[in-house]
N, C-alpha and C positions, 0 to 999 in steps of 0.2 A: 216268529222272531228271534228265541232264545237258540233255535236251532239255526239259523245264519248267522248270526253272531259268531256262534262254534264254526260254521264252516271257513267263515271269514277269516278269524284268527290263523287255524288251521293254514289256510293257503298265506298269511302273510306272515307267521312263522318258516315256511319251507320257504320261501321266496328269500328270506332274510337269510337263511344259511346256504340256500345255492349262491348268491351273491360274496359270502363270508365275511358281511356286515352282522357288525355285533348287536344285540337285542336288548333291550331295554324293558321291566314292568315294573308296572307305580301307581301311585294313589296321588291323586292331586285335591289339593283345599283352594275352593275355586269362590269369590263373590262374587254377583251378577247382579245386572240392571237391569232387567227388563222390563221393557216399555212397550205399551197395546195401547193401539188407539182405533176407532172403529166407529160404524156409521150403521143404524140397523135403520131400514124402510120399511112400513108399516102399508102393505098391499091396498089397504081399505081408503087410508087418508089420502098415501104419500107421504106422511108426515114423516120425519127425517130424527132420531135421537140418535146423537153421536156422543162418544164421551172417550176417553183415556185413564190408563193407569199406569203407574209406577210399581215395581215391589224389588226390594234388595234382598238377597238371600243366601245364604252358604249352599255350597252344593259340593258334595261328596263326588269323585269321576277317580276310572280306572282307565287305565292304556297299557299299549306295547307297543313298540316301534323300533326297526329297524336302523341304525345309524352308520357314517363311517368318520374316518378322521378327518376330514375335509367338513363336517356338520352339515353335510347333509341328512335328513331322515327322513320315513313315510310311517305312519304310524294311524293308529286305532285306537278311539277312546269310546267311552260307556258310558252312561249317566241311568241308571232305572227308573229317572221319572224327578222332573222340578218345577214348580207353581208357578203359574204364572200370578198369581194374584186373585181378589173379585173385589166387586165393586157392586153396588146396588141402588136402587133407586125408589119413588116411591109415586105412580102416577092415580089420578083423580076423576071418576069421567063427569059425564053430563048429570049422571043422577047420584053425584055424591059418593061413591062407593069408591074407596081407595083400594089400591094393588101394591104391594110390591114386587120388584124385578131385580134379582141378583143374579151377575154373570160371573161364571169363574170359572175356570179351564187352567189345566194342565199340561206338562208335555212329557211322554213316554217314550222309552225307549230309544233315548236318546241318544244316536251313532255319528261318529265322527272319524272322516277316511282326512288324513292331514300328509302337507309337506312343509318341512321345515326345509331354508337353505341360506346359507351364510350371507349377511350383507358387509360388516363391519367390524370393527373392533373400538371401543371406547374403555380407556384407563383398564385396559388389559382381561374386561370383558368381550368374549366375543358375543355379536348381536348377529337373530336372526330372524330371518322374514316368515310366517307361515301363511300357507291355504290351505283353505278345506272347505270340506261338503259335509255340512251335518242333514241328517233323515230324523225327521223328529214325527209322531204322532198327537196330537194336539187333541184330548180328550175332552172336551165342552161336559160342565159340573156345572149349567146353571139352573137355577128355580124361579120359573117364571109365574105369577098369578096367571097366566091363560093357560097352563098347563102344555103349554108347548115347547118344541125342545129343536137342539141344532144338533147336527150331526159331528161325530169326530171327524177328522180328513187329517192324514200324511202330507207334511208340508217339505221341501226343501230351504237348506238355509247355507249362503256364501258365508265364508269365515277370513275375515283378513285381521293379520296382527304381528305385534315384536315381542323376541323375547330374547334371552340368553340362557346359558345352560353351563355347568362346569361339574367340576369333581366333589364331595366333601370331603372334607379332613378326616374322617373317622369312618369307621365299614369298612368291609371288606367290597369295593366295586361299586359303591354308592355314589349318585350325583342328583343334581340340582335342577330346576328351572322354572325360570317365571318366567312369565307372558303376559301381556294385556292383548285382548281381540275385541272386534265387533264382528256381529254376525245381522245380515238381515234375512229374512224367512221371507219366503215365497205370500202373495195374499190371500188369506182365508175370504173362501167367499160360498155362504151355503142359504139355503130356505129353510124357514122351519120348519118342523111336522101341522102346522095348524093349517086349518083351512078357512081365506086365500092363509097364503104359506107370508110370511114376512121374509122379508130379505136382510143378510147382514153382511158387512164386510169389512175386515181387521188385518192393521199391520201389524208387524210385530219385528221388534229390536232388540236386543241383548248386547251390551258389554258387559264384561270380564275381566278380572284379575286375578289371577291362576297362579299358585306356589306348587311345586311338584317334587317329587324324590320316590325315584327308581331305582333300578339294581340292576347292571348289565350283566352277560355272560357269554 
């Protein structure tokens, strides 16, 4: 994954220089509200166990982008890892034994390719729209009383957003961005390693408020 990101960064940098676009590199601080809901189907009994969980967290992000004077930009952002959160339940069988089941997951190597385009201007602030595609690896960290596990899986997400950007009044070639985004990920669908296997399906969504500082050259 790290090698792929390096190759993509090099390709973007060369492309920006070829079209004479300005290049910006910076950091982002984002508040994410991640919402996950899913259903586990027990193969032996057909029992459905449904649940949902929301997690709010502050996540750092790195980005590189190329942009022109008209407000168009194309870029790449990267988050090493982002927690989805955890949730547990306790089940009691007919023999009176109680077992704890804890579901936990992380999103690893979150890579986003995005395109910003100008929309309008409000009170002197330029407003841009954002369309992006994210790639994530959903890493499952569950602890199940049965001892079974669910596999990790690569997912894609579609991101839509609105934002504004402008020059900072101090520093050389520094600028800011403020954005609100919504991301809808592909459905996670997998069988457990137990025999017979259980089946789980989960829907993942993310709402984020971001503030970035970049340097252009």
